[in-house]
N, C-alpha and C positions, 0 to 999 in steps of 0.2 A: 485192888484196882487194876484194870487191864493195862498192859504195857503200852506206852505211847508209841504209835506206829513209826514215828520219826526216829526212834532209837533202835529200830530193828533192821533198817535197810542201808544206812550210810549212803544214801543216794544224794547226788549233787542236784542243786536247783537247775531248772532249765536254763540254757544259754540264752543270750539276747536274741540270737538267730532263731532259736526254737520258739521263744516267746513271740517274736514278730510274726513267724509263720502261723502261729495259733491265734493271732489277733489279741494278744494280751500284753500288758505291761506289769512289772513287778518291782516294788521297792520295799526292802526290808530294813528297818531302822530299829535296832534294839528289840523291844518286845512287840513291835507293831509291824505287820506286813500289809501293804496296800496293793491290791490287784485292780488293774484297770482293763475293762473290755475295750479294745482299741481297734475297731474296724470301721472308722467313720464313713468310708466310702460305701459301706453296706449297712449303715445305720446301726453299727455294732451287732449285726447278726452273727450268730455263733455257728460253729461247725463241730464235727466230731473231734477234730484236732484241738479245738478250744477246750473241750471237756476232758479229753485225755491229758492235756497239759495242765489243766486245773488239778486233776488227780495227782499228777507228778509233783506239782507244787505242794499239795497237802502232805505227800510222803516225805518231801525233802526239806520242809521248813526247819530252820534251826530250833533246837529244843527250848530256847528261851522266848520264842514268840508266843504271846498270849492273846493278842488281838489281831483279827484279820478284817480288813475293810475292803469291800468290793464296790466299785463304781464303774460308770460308763464314761467314755471320753465324750466331751461336748455336752450337748443338751438332751441326750437320750441315754437311758440305761442299756437297753438292748431291744432290737426289733424281733428277737427270738431266733429260731433256727433259720439258717440260710437255706432257702427252698431249693437251691441247686443240689442239695444233698439227695433230693427225691427224683432227680433226673437221671437218665442212663449215663450221662457224662459225669455226673457228680461234681464235687468241688475239686479244683485243680490240686493234684497231689494226694487226694484222699479217695478211699473206696466209696463207691456209690451204694447207697442203701438198697436200691431197687434192682440194680443191674444184675447182681448175683442171683436174685430170685427169678428174674426174667429169663436168664440164660441157663438156669439149672445148676450153676456152680456153687450155690449156697442153698441151704435148707432152713427150715424154721428154727432148728437148734442153733445153727450158726448165727441167725439173726438175734435170737435170745441172748447168746453169749456176747454179741456185739453191743446190744443195748445195755446189758449188765456192765460192760466195760465203761460205757459212757456215763452211767449212773454214778460211778465212783468219783466223778468230778464234782458231784453234788453232796454225796454222803459224808465226806470227811469234814464238811463244815459243821456237822453236829457234834463233833468230838468234845468230850467234857473239858479237855485241857485248853480249849480255845473258846473265845467269845467272838462271834462273827457278826459283822454289821454290813447290811446292804444300804448304800447311800444312793437313793433313787431320784434321778431327774428325768422328766419326760416319760416316754413309754417304756414299760417293762412287759413285753408281750411273750406269751407262750413260754418258751424255755427261759426267757429273761424273768418272767414272773416266778417260775419254778426255782430259779437260782436265788431270787430274793426270799422266797419261802424257805429255802434251805438255811438261811441265816437266822441267828438268834434274835437280832434286832433289825428293824427296817425303819430307817430315818428317811422321810420323804420330803422333797421340795413340793411346794403347793401346785406345781404343774405336773406332778407324777400321775401316771395312768397305768393301772394293771389291766391285763386282758389275757384270758386263757383261750387262745385262738385255735388250739389243736382240733377240737370237734368240728369247727367250721371248715377245716381242711380235710375232713374225713379221717382224722387220727384221734388218738387219745393222749392225754398228758402222761408221759412215761419217764420223766426225769425227776422222780421222787417228790413231785409237788402235790399229789392228791391227798396224801395223809396229813401234812401240815395244814392244807387248806381246810379239810374237813375238821381237823382238831380245833382250828381257830374259829371258823364261822358256822360249823354244823353242816350236816349232809344236805339239808334242803337248800340252804343258801348257796352251798358249793355247787349243787346241781344247776341252780339257776345261773350262776356266774359262768360255769363251763358251757352249758348247752345253749346259752344265748350268745356267748363270746362277746359280751358287751364290755365296755370299758368301765372300770371302777376308779373314780377320781380319788384324789388324796384325802379329801374330807370324809368321803364315805369309807375309804380304807381305814381311817382312824376310828370311825364309829364302829366298824366291824371287827376291830382289833388286828387288822392286817398291817397297820402302821403303828410303830411305837411312838413316833413323833412326827408332826408335820410342821415345817417352817418355810419361810420365804426362800425363793431361789438363792438370793444373795446370802442367806444365813445357813445354807446347807453345810458348807465346809466347816464353819465354826461349830455348828451343832454336833457334827460327827467328832470333831476334835474334843469337845466338851465331854461327850460320851466316852471316848477313849480314855481321857484323863480320869474320869470317875471310876471306870472299870479297873484301871491300873492301880488305883489307890486301895483296892481291896486285896487282902492277903491272897497270894496266888494259890496256895494249897486249899484254903477255905473256898475260893472261887471254884476250883475244880470239883471239890467234894459236893458243893451246893448244886452246881449244874447237873452233875450225875444224879443227885438225889431228886431234883425236879424232873429229870427225864424219866425216872422210874415211876413217878407218881401216877401218871395216867393209866398205867396198866396194873397198878397195885390195888389191893383192897386197903381199907384203912388200917387193918391190923398189920398187913405186910409193909405199908409205908411207915407205920410207927416203928417197926423193927428195923427198917432201913435207916430211919433217922437215928435210932440208938446206935447202930453200928457206925454210922458216919461220925456221930458225935464222940463216941469212944475213941475213934481214930484221931479226931482233932484234939481232944483233951490229952490224950497220951502224947501226941507230938508236942503240944504246948508245955506239958510237964517236963518232958525231956529237955526242951529248950531252956527251961528255967533251972535245971539241975546244976548244982555247983560244978565248976570246971568246964561247963559247956560254952 
């Protein structure tokens, strides 16, 4: 099994000041980390600093964290990317995406590297040693939709609305969301959702498989807590091995997946046998 990235860097979690500047809140209690997108004055719109700080959190989480819950402050998950990122002035304290291209100080390779850095804020949510939950109220637009798609489970309030807004802005979804969207709904439905930039309500999201569960607004916190409790009741090592196994399945042939199952089960049975050995 690949080494847990959290064990290789010895990185400290972001400070409160760093979290505030990124528009994030973070609470870690034992095996559960709760991240809140917190820019209510901008409808929880996110910036490059939001995503690089998310990546920082992923690298620095304590090794005993098993569950990560992401929610938005107030009645909205996220309005998506802060459009000031596309102005020459940019977001206060952050580089402008377009200014460097406009004045010739950056080229396409620089922009590629920059987008890759931002994607790290989303990719870590797939790691096998974590189960990640998006708790979605209200709108999850563009980057907000892609952040929810990066999570293993999406628990929606019945007022939730997904929208892939990027094509309507002359852009493409580039924050790791296209693969999970196609994996879940298929390429034809994904094309329709993206190229119309329409809103997908909670009930339709459930029908399409985009929502794991839909509950009333007042029931959202309780439903998330119930999911967390159920996930924590599962043996940690079995959970990691099972998530890794499931992640392989889509790209494996049946024969390859059968072999992967055997390898994983040999590992689990060996561990269980050692635990039952006399003197252990």
